[in-house]
N, C-alpha and C positions, 0 to 999 in steps of 0.2 A: 214926445209920450203924454198919454191923458194921465189924470189925476190915480185913476183908477187899475192902471197899467205897473204904476207904479209905487200901489201901498199889493198887489200883489205878489208883483215882484221883490217886497220887505219882506215878504206874511210865505214864503214862499222855502218848501224844506231845502239846506246846502247840507249836504255830506263832502265833511272836510279830512282831506292827506294830506303832510304836506311834513317835510322835516325842517329843520326849522338846525340853520349852522348859525354861527354868531364868527366875528372878533373885535379883540378886544385891542384897550389901549397901548396896554407891554408887546404886543405880538409889533410889532412896530416896526422895528428894532432888528428881528430875532434872529427872519427868513429873505430873503434874497427876491429883492423884483420883480415880478411877467414885464418884461418889456419888447418892445413890439418896435422893425426895424424901420423907420421913415423920422424925415428929418422931422423938427418942430415946426418951420412950411408951410408942410406937408400934412399936418396933425392942429388939430382946430377940439379943444371939449373946453365945450360951452354951457350953462347951466345956465336954467329957465326957474327962475318961487314961485308958486301962485300956495294960495292957499293953504294947504297939511302936506305942501310936497316938494321938489325941485329933482327935476326930469334934467341928467346928462343927457346930452346928446354928443359922438364925435363925427365928426367929420374928416379925413385926412383928400386932399386935394380938390379939400370944396365936392366933395359929394359923400352924402350922409351912409353913416354906417352903421353906428349900435346906436341904445334909446335903455338910461334909465334910469329909477326912478326910484326914490330916497320920499316918504311916508315915511312922516315927523308921527304918526300914533294908527297903529293897526291892528284895528279889536280883537284881534284874533290872539296877539299876542300875551295881552291880559291870567287866561289857561298858563302859562308860564311864570307868571307875575314881573315880566318886565315892557312897566309904566314906560311910555315917554323913551320908548331906546330907538331910536331908529330903521326902520323898515327900505330893503333896497329887495327892487318886486318890479313888475313889470317893464324884462329887459326885453330887448331885441334887440338880436347881428343882422345885416343887409347880411343874403344867400351866400356871396358870393365874398363873405368876408365872412365865413364858417370857420372852423378851422384854423383860425393861424393868429388861434393868445390875445381877438380884442377884447371879449368875456372878461379872462382875469384882469386883462391892463388895464380897459375898466373902470371895477373890482376894485382893484390896486388901488389907483388913482383915489378913486371918490371913498375911502377908506382912507388913507392915508391925510386928506385934505379934513375927511370927517375925525378921522379920531384925533389927530392934533390939535385942535378950535376946539369942536364941541363939541363932543362924547366920549366916553368912557365903552362907552361898544354899540356898534353893530351887529346887525338880522341881516338872514338873504332866509325869506320861504321862496320852499319850490319843493315842489310831489317829487315824489320818491319815484313814479315812470319818467323820467325826464333824466336818463342819463350825463345828457350832452353838459348839458349845463350843472350839471350835481358836479360834473372833472372838471368845469370853468371855475366854479367855485371854490374848492378845491386846489384845483391851481395856484388859487389868489390868498392861498392864506389863511381861509374859511373853516371852519371846526364843526363837524356834525358834533349839536347839542342833544336836541332830541328829534323827537316825530312826534305829533300832534294827532288822532283821529278824535273825532269830533264832526258831532248833528249840528245846525240851525240854522235858526228861525231868528228874521229880523240880526236882534242882536243877543240873544241867547242861546249859550250852547248847552249840552245833553249831549249824554253817553260821551263824559271824554274820556278821552285815554290817552293818557301823559306819558313815549316809554323813552326811557335816559340816554342819554349814548353812555 
């Protein structure tokens, strides 16, 4: 990508409309965990760390099934004063495994790991139009805390509207 394209992309107007879901440390022991039926030998949840994120991937019998990314810093959550709160996003489940509780299972595993050792709260951002993701997020015991609507150019937000749940 040329430098001109990068600059143009940075200054492009972006419309934001997101639900924000939260899971806190005190919710770990209160609700039943989601589980999927397979043996430990069949199931591998790996993670890869890079600068600002951890990529979690689920493999069953050696086949890629799901990916979720935990970002350490996401600009849009500054609008709700949640600086330095990990955000789960960029999630993807292979089509043949959708509808089998893979997404909430992985969210549960990530939440348990992070909330026990690294933080007091985790957020998930999701489009209000993504009903299947919303179902999985809620099944994994995350609670909707607000809806963020805003416009953004670069890292500048305006026309901000936060509706708390």
